[in-house]
Z-matrix of the N, CA and C atoms (Angstrom, degrees):
N
C 1 1.450
C 2 1.530 1 110.10
N 3 1.317 2 116.13 1 135.09
C 4 1.455 3 120.61 2 179.05
C 5 1.528 4 111.33 3 -77.13
N 6 1.328 5 115.33 4 158.13
C 7 1.469 6 120.58 5 176.65
C 8 1.532 7 109.05 6 -61.83
N 9 1.336 8 116.50 7 135.40
C 10 1.463 9 119.97 8 -178.07
C 11 1.529 10 112.76 9 -139.73
N 12 1.328 11 116.92 10 -0.51
C 13 1.464 12 121.44 11 -176.89
C 14 1.533 13 109.82 12 -103.68
N 15 1.323 14 117.49 13 124.84
C 16 1.470 15 120.74 14 174.85
C 17 1.532 16 109.15 15 -78.04
N 18 1.308 17 115.60 16 161.85
C 19 1.459 18 120.26 17 178.92
C 20 1.524 19 111.71 18 -57.50
N 21 1.330 20 117.65 19 -44.36
C 22 1.466 21 120.19 20 -178.27
C 23 1.530 22 111.03 21 -64.86
N 24 1.334 23 116.96 22 -35.36
C 25 1.463 24 120.78 23 177.72
C 26 1.532 25 110.81 24 -68.60
N 27 1.321 26 116.38 25 -38.36
C 28 1.463 27 121.12 26 177.04
C 29 1.529 28 109.99 27 -63.78
N 30 1.330 29 116.61 28 -40.57
C 31 1.459 30 120.72 29 177.62
C 32 1.529 31 111.26 30 -62.90
N 33 1.329 32 115.76 31 -39.33
C 34 1.470 33 120.01 32 178.05
C 35 1.531 34 110.19 33 -63.80
N 36 1.328 35 116.55 34 -42.22
C 37 1.467 36 120.21 35 178.57
C 38 1.530 37 109.93 36 -63.24
N 39 1.339 38 117.12 37 -40.73
C 40 1.467 39 120.92 38 177.46
C 41 1.525 40 110.53 39 -58.81
N 42 1.331 41 116.05 40 -41.62
C 43 1.466 42 120.44 41 -179.73
C 44 1.533 43 110.90 42 -65.56
N 45 1.332 44 115.84 43 -39.92
C 46 1.466 45 119.95 44 179.18
C 47 1.533 46 110.77 45 -66.31
N 48 1.328 47 116.54 46 -39.63
C 49 1.460 48 121.61 47 177.63
C 50 1.530 49 110.13 48 -62.08
N 51 1.319 50 116.27 49 -43.47
C 52 1.466 51 120.98 50 179.33
C 53 1.525 52 110.71 51 -61.62
N 54 1.325 53 116.92 52 -43.57
C 55 1.465 54 120.64 53 178.71
C 56 1.535 55 111.31 54 -61.97
N 57 1.331 56 115.55 55 -38.64
C 58 1.457 57 120.80 56 -179.39
C 59 1.529 58 110.96 57 -67.66
N 60 1.328 59 116.06 58 -43.73
C 61 1.465 60 121.06 59 177.97
C 62 1.531 61 110.43 60 -61.88
N 63 1.320 62 116.80 61 -43.40
C 64 1.470 63 121.02 62 178.81
C 65 1.526 64 111.11 63 -63.74
N 66 1.343 65 115.85 64 -36.13
C 67 1.451 66 120.09 65 178.85
C 68 1.519 67 112.34 66 -64.14
N 69 1.328 68 116.13 67 -42.76
C 70 1.460 69 120.42 68 177.63
C 71 1.526 70 111.24 69 -68.25
N 72 1.314 71 117.19 70 -36.73
C 73 1.463 72 121.51 71 -179.41
C 74 1.528 73 111.30 72 -65.45
N 75 1.325 74 115.71 73 -29.33
C 76 1.464 75 119.97 74 -179.95
C 77 1.528 76 111.90 75 -79.67
N 78 1.343 77 116.48 76 -1.45
C 79 1.468 78 122.02 77 178.10
C 80 1.520 79 111.20 78 51.74
N 81 1.316 80 116.02 79 51.35
C 82 1.452 81 120.88 80 -177.89
C 83 1.530 82 111.63 81 -75.24
N 84 1.306 83 115.72 82 167.10
C 85 1.457 84 122.97 83 177.32
C 86 1.529 85 109.87 84 -58.90
N 87 1.336 86 116.54 85 145.32
C 88 1.459 87 121.29 86 -176.59
C 89 1.530 88 112.01 87 -56.56
N 90 1.318 89 116.54 88 -36.58
C 91 1.459 90 120.33 89 178.90
C 92 1.512 91 112.07 90 -65.46
N 93 1.321 92 115.87 91 -37.09
C 94 1.472 93 120.80 92 178.48
C 95 1.522 94 110.17 93 -68.78
N 96 1.327 95 116.32 94 -40.91
C 97 1.462 96 120.85 95 178.89
C 98 1.530 97 111.04 96 -64.63
N 99 1.330 98 115.49 97 -38.84
C 100 1.468 99 119.34 98 177.81
C 101 1.520 100 111.00 99 -62.03
N 102 1.325 101 116.38 100 -42.95
C 103 1.467 102 121.35 101 178.73
C 104 1.526 103 110.58 102 -65.17
N 105 1.347 104 116.53 103 -38.38
C 106 1.464 105 121.47 104 179.21
C 107 1.527 106 110.72 105 -65.19
N 108 1.334 107 116.80 106 -40.89
C 109 1.467 108 121.34 107 177.88
C 110 1.527 109 110.88 108 -62.75
N 111 1.317 110 115.87 109 -44.13
C 112 1.466 111 120.46 110 -179.63
C 113 1.526 112 110.97 111 -64.26
N 114 1.327 113 116.21 112 -41.37
C 115 1.457 114 120.47 113 179.24
C 116 1.526 115 110.82 114 -66.98
N 117 1.339 116 116.47 115 -38.39
C 118 1.463 117 121.32 116 178.52
C 119 1.518 118 110.58 117 -61.13
N 120 1.332 119 116.07 118 -49.68
C 121 1.463 120 120.32 119 179.91
C 122 1.528 121 111.06 120 -61.42
N 123 1.318 122 116.42 121 -41.84
C 124 1.465 123 120.86 122 -179.89
C 125 1.523 124 111.22 123 -62.80
N 126 1.329 125 117.49 124 -45.00
C 127 1.467 126 121.80 125 -179.51
C 128 1.525 127 112.05 126 -64.18
N 129 1.334 128 115.87 127 -38.49
C 130 1.467 129 120.50 128 179.53
C 131 1.524 130 110.40 129 -67.85
N 132 1.320 131 117.46 130 -47.84
C 133 1.464 132 121.21 131 -178.22
C 134 1.524 133 111.31 132 -65.09
N 135 1.337 134 116.70 133 -40.14
C 136 1.465 135 120.69 134 -177.92
C 137 1.526 136 113.01 135 -70.29
N 138 1.323 137 117.18 136 -11.65
C 139 1.471 138 120.49 137 177.44
C 140 1.526 139 111.39 138 -72.44
N 141 1.350 140 116.21 139 -13.09
C 142 1.462 141 121.59 140 -178.15
C 143 1.531 142 109.74 141 -114.65
N 144 1.322 143 116.10 142 139.26
C 145 1.461 144 120.38 143 179.28
C 146 1.518 145 111.48 144 -73.14
N 147 1.333 146 116.44 145 -31.30
C 148 1.465 147 121.04 146 177.36
C 149 1.522 148 109.24 147 -156.70
N 150 1.328 149 115.02 148 148.09
C 151 1.462 150 121.14 149 -179.72
C 152 1.521 151 109.64 150 -140.05
N 153 1.317 152 116.29 151 142.80
C 154 1.460 153 120.00 152 172.12
C 155 1.524 154 107.80 153 -79.68
N 156 1.316 155 117.59 154 166.45
C 157 1.458 156 121.03 155 178.62
C 158 1.530 157 110.66 156 -62.01
N 159 1.323 158 116.33 157 -36.62
C 160 1.468 159 121.10 158 179.33
C 161 1.527 160 110.89 159 -65.44
N 162 1.319 161 116.56 160 -40.22
C 163 1.457 162 121.29 161 178.65
C 164 1.524 163 111.14 162 -67.19
N 165 1.332 164 116.32 163 -40.00
C 166 1.463 165 120.82 164 177.20
C 167 1.523 166 111.20 165 -61.51
N 168 1.320 167 116.49 166 -40.80
C 169 1.451 168 121.02 167 179.70
C 170 1.521 169 111.98 168 -65.82
N 171 1.316 170 116.03 169 -29.95
C 172 1.461 171 120.58 170 177.77
C 173 1.531 172 111.04 171 -71.65
N 174 1.329 173 116.48 172 -35.35
C 175 1.460 174 121.64 173 -176.63
C 176 1.533 175 113.86 174 -86.80
N 177 1.318 176 117.23 175 -29.51
C 178 1.474 177 121.16 176 -172.54
C 179 1.535 178 115.21 177 -60.10
N 180 1.348 179 120.78 178 -30.04
C 181 1.468 180 119.69 179 178.67
C 182 1.530 181 114.03 180 -64.36
N 183 1.318 182 118.38 181 -2.79
C 184 1.465 183 120.98 182 178.20
C 185 1.524 184 110.36 183 -56.74
N 186 1.340 185 117.49 184 -31.89
C 187 1.465 186 120.88 185 -178.06
C 188 1.523 187 112.80 186 -71.89
N 189 1.336 188 116.59 187 -14.08
C 190 1.466 189 120.78 188 -178.97
C 191 1.530 190 112.50 189 -86.93
N 192 1.333 191 116.20 190 -8.22
C 193 1.471 192 120.63 191 -178.99
C 194 1.530 193 110.05 192 -70.01
N 195 1.335 194 115.82 193 129.05
C 196 1.467 195 120.47 194 179.85
C 197 1.523 196 113.17 195 -124.08
N 198 1.321 197 117.03 196 -22.99
C 199 1.464 198 119.04 197 -178.76
C 200 1.533 199 110.60 198 -139.72
N 201 1.319 200 116.06 199 175.90
C 202 1.465 201 122.11 200 -175.28
C 203 1.530 202 111.84 201 -61.79
N 204 1.324 203 116.93 202 -41.61
C 205 1.468 204 120.53 203 -178.29
C 206 1.524 205 111.03 204 -63.52
N 207 1.323 206 116.60 205 -43.76
C 208 1.464 207 120.70 206 178.06
C 209 1.529 208 110.64 207 -65.13
N 210 1.331 209 115.72 208 -37.41
C 211 1.458 210 120.49 209 178.84
C 212 1.514 211 112.14 210 -63.24
N 213 1.334 212 115.88 211 -44.36
C 214 1.465 213 120.71 212 179.55
C 215 1.524 214 111.11 213 -64.65
N 216 1.331 215 116.39 214 -39.48
C 217 1.470 216 120.93 215 179.27
C 218 1.531 217 110.39 216 -64.04
N 219 1.322 218 116.01 217 -43.98
C 220 1.459 219 120.60 218 179.78
C 221 1.532 220 110.70 219 -63.23
N 222 1.326 221 117.01 220 -45.96
C 223 1.469 222 121.34 221 -178.25
C 224 1.529 223 111.76 222 -66.98
N 225 1.338 224 115.97 223 -38.25
C 226 1.471 225 119.50 224 177.50
C 227 1.526 226 111.09 225 -63.35
N 228 1.322 227 116.01 226 -34.25
C 229 1.452 228 120.21 227 177.91
C 230 1.521 229 112.70 228 -68.28
N 231 1.333 230 116.06 229 -29.22
C 232 1.467 231 120.45 230 179.56
C 233 1.525 232 113.04 231 -82.05
N 234 1.324 233 116.68 232 -24.12
C 235 1.461 234 121.32 233 -170.96
C 236 1.527 235 112.92 234 -55.60
N 237 1.317 236 116.99 235 -34.66
C 238 1.467 237 120.61 236 -177.95
C 239 1.535 238 111.76 237 -68.14
N 240 1.332 239 116.37 238 -16.00
C 241 1.464 240 120.36 239 -178.44
C 242 1.532 241 112.38 240 -101.28
N 243 1.337 242 115.97 241 11.35
C 244 1.466 243 120.72 242 176.88
C 245 1.526 244 109.41 243 -83.86
N 246 1.314 245 116.00 244 130.34
C 247 1.471 246 121.66 245 -178.97
C 248 1.529 247 109.32 246 -74.40
N 249 1.320 248 118.89 247 122.31
C 250 1.466 249 120.20 248 179.01
C 251 1.535 250 111.39 249 -73.10
N 252 1.303 251 115.71 250 151.12
C 253 1.463 252 121.20 251 174.11
C 254 1.534 253 108.59 252 -65.47
N 255 1.322 254 116.27 253 160.51
C 256 1.468 255 120.90 254 -179.44
C 257 1.524 256 111.53 255 -50.32
N 258 1.320 257 115.49 256 133.72
C 259 1.461 258 119.16 257 175.23
C 260 1.521 259 107.58 258 -74.27
N 261 1.323 260 115.54 259 115.78
C 262 1.464 261 120.87 260 -172.72
C 263 1.528 262 111.18 261 -103.53
N 264 1.306 263 114.60 262 140.02
C 265 1.462 264 120.82 263 175.90
C 266 1.529 265 108.45 264 -109.79
N 267 1.311 266 115.48 265 166.14
C 268 1.466 267 120.84 266 177.15
C 269 1.529 268 110.02 267 -59.72
N 270 1.328 269 116.57 268 -39.82
C 271 1.460 270 121.42 269 -179.70
C 272 1.529 271 111.49 270 -64.37
N 273 1.337 272 116.63 271 -41.95
C 274 1.467 273 120.96 272 179.39
C 275 1.519 274 110.94 273 -61.59
N 276 1.333 275 117.11 274 -46.18
C 277 1.459 276 121.19 275 -178.49
C 278 1.531 277 111.61 276 -64.62
N 279 1.315 278 116.41 277 -37.49
C 280 1.464 279 119.30 278 178.92
C 281 1.529 280 111.26 279 -67.32
N 282 1.330 281 116.42 280 -32.31
C 283 1.466 282 120.14 281 177.35
C 284 1.524 283 110.95 282 -69.98
N 285 1.338 284 116.15 283 -32.39
C 286 1.465 285 120.28 284 179.37
C 287 1.523 286 112.34 285 -72.65
N 288 1.339 287 116.04 286 -24.14
C 289 1.468 288 120.73 287 -179.74
C 290 1.529 289 109.89 288 -127.55
N 291 1.327 290 117.53 289 66.46
C 292 1.472 291 121.07 290 -175.43
C 293 1.528 292 114.36 291 -65.46
N 294 1.329 293 116.55 292 -24.30
C 295 1.473 294 119.78 293 -178.12
C 296 1.519 295 112.64 294 -87.09
N 297 1.321 296 117.21 295 -9.78
C 298 1.463 297 121.05 296 -178.36
C 299 1.527 298 109.84 297 -79.60
N 300 1.290 299 116.32 298 117.36
C 301 1.468 300 122.11 299 177.95
C 302 1.528 301 109.90 300 -85.64
N 303 1.312 302 115.99 301 134.11
C 304 1.464 303 121.91 302 179.36
C 305 1.528 304 110.71 303 53.05
N 306 1.309 305 115.65 304 53.46
C 307 1.456 306 122.17 305 -178.56
C 308 1.527 307 111.12 306 -62.48
N 309 1.327 308 116.08 307 121.29
C 310 1.458 309 121.45 308 178.08
C 311 1.527 310 108.32 309 -92.11
N 312 1.323 311 116.32 310 118.89
C 313 1.454 312 121.11 311 -171.99
C 314 1.528 313 112.19 312 -95.01
N 315 1.331 314 116.86 313 153.44
C 316 1.470 315 120.24 314 176.64
C 317 1.520 316 110.36 315 -75.17
N 318 1.329 317 115.73 316 169.31
C 319 1.463 318 120.82 317 178.41
C 320 1.527 319 108.27 318 -80.38
N 321 1.318 320 116.43 319 92.41
C 322 1.459 321 121.80 320 -175.29
C 323 1.522 322 112.58 321 -68.48
N 324 1.314 323 117.12 322 -31.45
C 325 1.465 324 121.61 323 -175.23
C 326 1.525 325 112.30 324 -67.58
N 327 1.318 326 117.50 325 -29.13
C 328 1.468 327 120.78 326 -175.48
C 329 1.523 328 113.14 327 -86.42
N 330 1.320 329 117.69 328 -3.05
C 331 1.463 330 121.11 329 -175.26
C 332 1.523 331 112.47 330 -87.68
N 333 1.321 332 115.52 331 140.23
C 334 1.467 333 121.16 332 170.44
C 335 1.527 334 105.79 333 -91.25
N 336 1.314 335 117.27 334 103.81
C 337 1.461 336 121.78 335 -174.02
C 338 1.523 337 113.19 336 -66.05
N 339 1.328 338 117.46 337 -13.11
C 340 1.466 339 120.31 338 176.51
C 341 1.521 340 111.36 339 -77.65
N 342 1.331 341 116.62 340 -11.70
C 343 1.461 342 121.16 341 -178.73
C 344 1.524 343 112.01 342 -105.76
N 345 1.337 344 116.01 343 19.67
C 346 1.466 345 120.60 344 -176.46
C 347 1.527 346 111.40 345 -124.89
N 348 1.333 347 115.78 346 127.28
C 349 1.467 348 121.60 347 170.24
C 350 1.518 349 109.75 348 -101.67
N 351 1.328 350 115.20 349 -24.76
C 352 1.464 351 122.19 350 173.97
C 353 1.523 352 107.34 351 -152.92
N 354 1.296 353 116.17 352 158.50
C 355 1.463 354 121.49 353 179.17
C 356 1.520 355 109.07 354 -113.54
N 357 1.320 356 116.50 355 131.28
C 358 1.462 357 120.33 356 177.20
C 359 1.516 358 109.12 357 -142.78
N 360 1.304 359 115.85 358 143.74
C 361 1.464 360 120.07 359 177.22
C 362 1.525 361 110.11 360 -154.37
N 363 1.331 362 113.99 361 155.27
C 364 1.460 363 121.30 362 179.28
C 365 1.512 364 109.97 363 -100.32
N 366 1.310 365 114.89 364 144.48
C 367 1.463 366 121.13 365 172.54
C 368 1.522 367 106.82 366 -82.66
N 369 1.334 368 115.07 367 104.22
C 370 1.463 369 119.55 368 -178.28
C 371 1.529 370 110.86 369 -56.49
N 372 1.315 371 115.42 370 133.76
C 373 1.461 372 119.91 371 -179.68
C 374 1.521 373 112.76 372 95.62
N 375 1.314 374 116.91 373 -5.97
C 376 1.471 375 120.88 374 176.83
C 377 1.519 376 108.40 375 -141.95
N 378 1.314 377 115.58 376 174.30
C 379 1.471 378 119.54 377 -179.95
C 380 1.523 379 111.80 378 -94.59
N 381 1.340 380 116.46 379 10.09
C 382 1.466 381 119.69 380 -177.49
C 383 1.535 382 111.63 381 -75.81
N 384 1.321 383 114.37 382 144.08
C 385 1.456 384 120.87 383 177.21
C 386 1.517 385 108.65 384 -135.87
N 387 1.326 386 115.57 385 142.44
C 388 1.468 387 121.45 386 -178.20
C 389 1.530 388 108.79 387 -121.50
N 390 1.313 389 115.66 388 138.12
C 391 1.463 390 121.40 389 -178.08
C 392 1.520 391 109.51 390 -131.57
N 393 1.333 392 116.37 391 131.21
C 394 1.470 393 122.63 392 179.49
C 395 1.527 394 108.58 393 -124.01
N 396 1.333 395 116.07 394 130.85
C 397 1.463 396 120.15 395 -179.05
C 398 1.519 397 110.64 396 -152.70
N 399 1.322 398 115.15 397 161.32
C 400 1.462 399 120.65 398 171.47
C 401 1.521 400 107.91 399 -88.59
N 402 1.310 401 115.67 400 120.15
C 403 1.462 402 120.50 401 -176.49
C 404 1.524 403 108.55 402 -134.25
N 405 1.346 404 115.90 403 120.09
C 406 1.463 405 121.02 404 -175.23
C 407 1.531 406 110.53 405 54.70
N 408 1.345 407 114.70 406 44.90
C 409 1.464 408 123.30 407 176.31
C 410 1.534 409 112.58 408 62.26
N 411 1.309 410 115.88 409 28.06
C 412 1.460 411 120.71 410 178.78
C 413 1.523 412 109.35 411 -138.45
N 414 1.323 413 116.50 412 135.98
C 415 1.454 414 121.24 413 177.62
C 416 1.524 415 109.37 414 -77.21
N 417 1.334 416 117.09 415 121.91
C 418 1.462 417 120.54 416 -179.01
C 419 1.519 418 110.72 417 -127.39
N 420 1.312 419 115.63 418 158.92
C 421 1.450 420 122.10 419 176.71
C 422 1.515 421 110.23 420 -122.70
N 423 1.323 422 116.47 421 136.58
C 424 1.463 423 121.88 422 178.68
C 425 1.521 424 108.47 423 -123.76
N 426 1.321 425 115.98 424 124.81
C 427 1.465 426 121.17 425 178.91
C 428 1.517 427 109.36 426 -106.33
N 429 1.335 428 116.15 427 135.62
C 430 1.453 429 119.99 428 178.63
C 431 1.510 430 111.42 429 -156.51
N 432 1.295 431 115.28 430 -162.85
C 433 1.461 432 120.98 431 176.54
C 434 1.523 433 108.43 432 -118.25
N 435 1.324 434 115.73 433 153.17
C 436 1.455 435 120.49 434 179.78
C 437 1.521 436 108.93 435 -129.64
N 438 1.322 437 115.97 436 125.25
C 439 1.460 438 121.47 437 178.49
C 440 1.519 439 109.08 438 -121.21
N 441 1.328 440 116.16 439 111.66
C 442 1.460 441 121.58 440 -177.91
C 443 1.524 442 110.47 441 -62.33
N 444 1.331 443 116.07 442 132.14
C 445 1.462 444 121.35 443 -176.55
C 446 1.530 445 112.74 444 -80.50
N 447 1.343 446 116.31 445 -15.76
C 448 1.460 447 119.64 446 179.42
C 449 1.511 448 113.45 447 75.69
N 450 1.322 449 116.80 448 19.38
C 451 1.457 450 120.48 449 -179.26
C 452 1.532 451 109.53 450 -159.34
N 453 1.320 452 115.39 451 173.15
C 454 1.453 453 120.57 452 175.64
C 455 1.527 454 110.24 453 -91.68
N 456 1.331 455 114.21 454 153.04
C 457 1.451 456 120.07 455 178.57
C 458 1.515 457 109.45 456 -168.38
N 459 1.319 458 116.67 457 -175.27
C 460 1.458 459 121.61 458 -179.41
C 461 1.531 460 109.76 459 -86.10
N 462 1.326 461 116.01 460 123.94
C 463 1.467 462 121.99 461 178.56
C 464 1.529 463 109.36 462 -77.19
N 465 1.314 464 116.06 463 134.40
C 466 1.462 465 121.57 464 179.73
C 467 1.525 466 111.64 465 -64.95
N 468 1.324 467 117.44 466 -30.79
C 469 1.460 468 121.30 467 -174.31
C 470 1.529 469 112.61 468 -85.14
N 471 1.338 470 117.45 469 -52.24
C 472 1.470 471 120.09 470 -175.65
C 473 1.520 472 113.59 471 -99.32
N 474 1.323 473 116.23 472 -13.77
C 475 1.465 474 122.68 473 179.93
C 476 1.522 475 112.32 474 66.45
N 477 1.338 476 116.03 475 18.44
C 478 1.452 477 120.07 476 176.56
C 479 1.517 478 110.50 477 -89.68
N 480 1.336 479 116.30 478 162.17
C 481 1.463 480 121.95 479 178.50
C 482 1.525 481 107.61 480 -95.03
N 483 1.339 482 116.18 481 96.40
C 484 1.461 483 122.03 482 -173.95
C 485 1.525 484 110.73 483 -137.57
N 486 1.332 485 115.84 484 176.73
C 487 1.465 486 119.81 485 172.77
C 488 1.518 487 107.92 486 -67.27
N 489 1.322 488 116.19 487 127.90
C 490 1.458 489 120.64 488 -173.15
C 491 1.523 490 112.12 489 -125.90
N 492 1.330 491 114.91 490 168.33
C 493 1.446 492 122.22 491 175.27
C 494 1.517 493 108.83 492 -153.86
N 495 1.305 494 116.09 493 165.09
C 496 1.463 495 120.43 494 -178.32
C 497 1.528 496 110.70 495 -88.49
N 498 1.320 497 115.86 496 115.94
C 499 1.463 498 121.58 497 172.75
C 500 1.517 499 107.27 498 -97.02
N 501 1.324 500 116.59 499 125.29
C 502 1.466 501 119.92 500 179.19
C 503 1.527 502 110.04 501 -137.16
N 504 1.324 503 114.81 502 144.56
C 505 1.462 504 121.34 503 -179.52
C 506 1.524 505 109.53 504 -132.22
N 507 1.320 506 115.59 505 151.89
C 508 1.462 507 120.91 506 177.32
C 509 1.519 508 110.22 507 -82.71
N 510 1.320 509 116.28 508 131.02
C 511 1.465 510 121.43 509 176.01
C 512 1.523 511 108.46 510 -126.40
N 513 1.323 512 115.32 511 157.33
C 514 1.454 513 119.75 512 -179.21
C 515 1.515 514 110.96 513 -67.12
N 516 1.350 515 115.76 514 138.47
C 517 1.451 516 120.87 515 178.62
C 518 1.516 517 111.60 516 -83.80
N 519 1.326 518 115.34 517 179.54
C 520 1.471 519 120.54 518 -178.99
C 521 1.523 520 111.35 519 -67.24
N 522 1.323 521 116.01 520 -34.95
C 523 1.467 522 120.56 521 179.40
C 524 1.518 523 110.45 522 -90.10
N 525 1.296 524 116.16 523 142.81
C 526 1.460 525 122.12 524 -178.40
C 527 1.529 526 111.03 525 -58.52
N 528 1.311 527 115.25 526 132.79
C 529 1.459 528 120.56 527 177.78
C 530 1.514 529 114.44 528 83.21
N 531 1.338 530 117.93 529 1.54
C 532 1.461 531 121.03 530 179.66
C 533 1.524 532 110.57 531 -105.21
N 534 1.316 533 115.54 532 154.23
C 535 1.461 534 121.57 533 -179.92
C 536 1.525 535 110.11 534 -135.53
N 537 1.302 536 115.64 535 154.32
C 538 1.462 537 120.45 536 175.25
C 539 1.523 538 108.60 537 -142.21
N 540 1.317 539 115.63 538 159.29
C 541 1.468 540 120.03 539 -177.97
C 542 1.517 541 110.65 540 -99.34
N 543 1.322 542 113.94 541 137.87
C 544 1.457 543 120.95 542 175.74
C 545 1.519 544 108.86 543 -133.03
N 546 1.323 545 115.89 544 149.90
C 547 1.455 546 118.72 545 178.56
C 548 1.511 547 112.15 546 174.44
N 549 1.315 548 114.73 547 -169.98
C 550 1.455 549 120.45 548 179.59
C 551 1.529 550 108.61 549 -166.68
N 552 1.324 551 115.56 550 176.60
C 553 1.451 552 120.35 551 -177.32
C 554 1.538 553 110.48 552 -86.85
N 555 1.327 554 115.20 553 129.04
C 556 1.462 555 121.28 554 179.35
C 557 1.530 556 109.50 555 -133.30
N 558 1.327 557 115.78 556 169.89
C 559 1.466 558 121.14 557 -179.21
C 560 1.532 559 111.93 558 -58.99
N 561 1.304 560 114.74 559 139.71
C 562 1.466 561 120.25 560 173.23
C 563 1.524 562 110.27 561 -68.32
N 564 1.321 563 115.64 562 -36.27
C 565 1.464 564 122.76 563 -178.68
C 566 1.533 565 108.57 564 -103.90
N 567 1.322 566 117.28 565 103.10
C 568 1.471 567 120.46 566 -176.73
C 569 1.529 568 111.97 567 -69.01
N 570 1.340 569 117.95 568 -27.11
C 571 1.465 570 120.14 569 177.56
C 572 1.521 571 110.24 570 -65.57
N 573 1.326 572 116.36 571 -44.23
C 574 1.460 573 120.68 572 177.88
C 575 1.522 574 110.28 573 -65.56
N 576 1.325 575 116.35 574 -37.21
C 577 1.464 576 121.94 575 178.44
C 578 1.525 577 110.23 576 -61.32
N 579 1.315 578 116.43 577 -44.14
C 580 1.464 579 121.62 578 -179.82
C 581 1.528 580 111.84 579 -64.19
N 582 1.328 581 117.05 580 -30.13
C 583 1.455 582 121.20 581 179.95
C 584 1.530 583 111.88 582 -82.84
N 585 1.329 584 116.21 583 -14.50
C 586 1.469 585 122.01 584 -179.66
C 587 1.516 586 111.58 585 -96.59
N 588 1.315 587 116.41 586 -28.74
C 589 1.462 588 123.64 587 -175.30
C 590 1.532 589 112.35 588 -58.47
N 591 1.330 590 117.85 589 123.66
C 592 1.463 591 121.42 590 179.73
C 593 1.530 592 112.51 591 -118.83
N 594 1.326 593 116.85 592 4.96
C 595 1.468 594 122.21 593 176.82
C 596 1.512 595 108.35 594 -158.71
N 597 1.336 596 116.84 595 146.81
C 598 1.463 597 120.81 596 179.27
C 599 1.530 598 112.50 597 -89.16
N 600 1.326 599 117.28 598 -4.91
C 601 1.470 600 120.54 599 -175.22
C 602 1.522 601 112.55 600 -57.61
N 603 1.332 602 116.89 601 -49.56
C 604 1.473 603 120.45 602 -177.40
C 605 1.532 604 111.32 603 -66.34
N 606 1.336 605 116.30 604 -35.42
C 607 1.460 606 120.30 605 177.75
C 608 1.524 607 110.15 606 -63.17
N 609 1.333 608 116.80 607 -46.24
C 610 1.461 609 120.52 608 179.90
C 611 1.526 610 111.55 609 -66.07
N 612 1.330 611 116.95 610 -37.84
C 613 1.465 612 120.42 611 177.20
C 614 1.527 613 110.84 612 -63.06
N 615 1.321 614 115.73 613 -40.98
C 616 1.464 615 121.64 614 -179.83
C 617 1.524 616 110.54 615 -63.07
N 618 1.328 617 117.30 616 -46.10
C 619 1.458 618 121.66 617 -179.71
C 620 1.524 619 111.15 618 -68.22
N 621 1.318 620 117.14 619 -40.63
C 622 1.466 621 120.77 620 179.26
C 623 1.527 622 110.57 621 -60.32
N 624 1.319 623 116.63 622 -40.69
C 625 1.468 624 120.73 623 179.32
C 626 1.537 625 110.88 624 -62.98
N 627 1.331 626 115.64 625 -39.15
C 628 1.461 627 119.47 626 -179.42
C 629 1.530 628 111.74 627 -71.42
N 630 1.328 629 116.51 628 -22.44
C 631 1.475 630 119.78 629 -176.82
C 632 1.519 631 113.70 630 -103.49
N 633 1.329 632 117.56 631 5.81
C 634 1.471 633 119.80 632 179.31
C 635 1.523 634 111.00 633 -72.25
């Protein structure tokens, strides 16, 4: 079977597994546990627009998870079916950011591409930040600045409560030759953001706003 699970969908399944394990640990009434199992299965299936019968059979044992060990075993079994993010080369990244002089690249070799919905990194020594994502079935790069807020808040992309900062990028204004800044608060740690993300909707909304 080919990989069919996106990183954000895998994160959602992890969250559902955690809720199920916590439910069993609380020794709830059998009727409550039954409802929790049904809701878990429904949330997992609804995360996908379409599934083959084979894919459904792979996901359906989620309702059998009762403890942490079973949860880890189930998730490890799914990991091989997670779609990796685009394999990026130095040349590809430079093409995405043609205006960036002396572009400092992240350590691509150390990344687990199955744990990435988007790639972001800071240019050490400056306030510049680079973001790469698949948007409307096309790989795009967005360059901006990142200013750490010095506190925790809600990330626009993953909607998690994490350390955040303001990412802003210059976009063309209504009048020819004019520019304006647009942006929002996102996670300071993009790796943690990628592990928290359970839907691509907010990511696409964020990128669309920057490209309007």
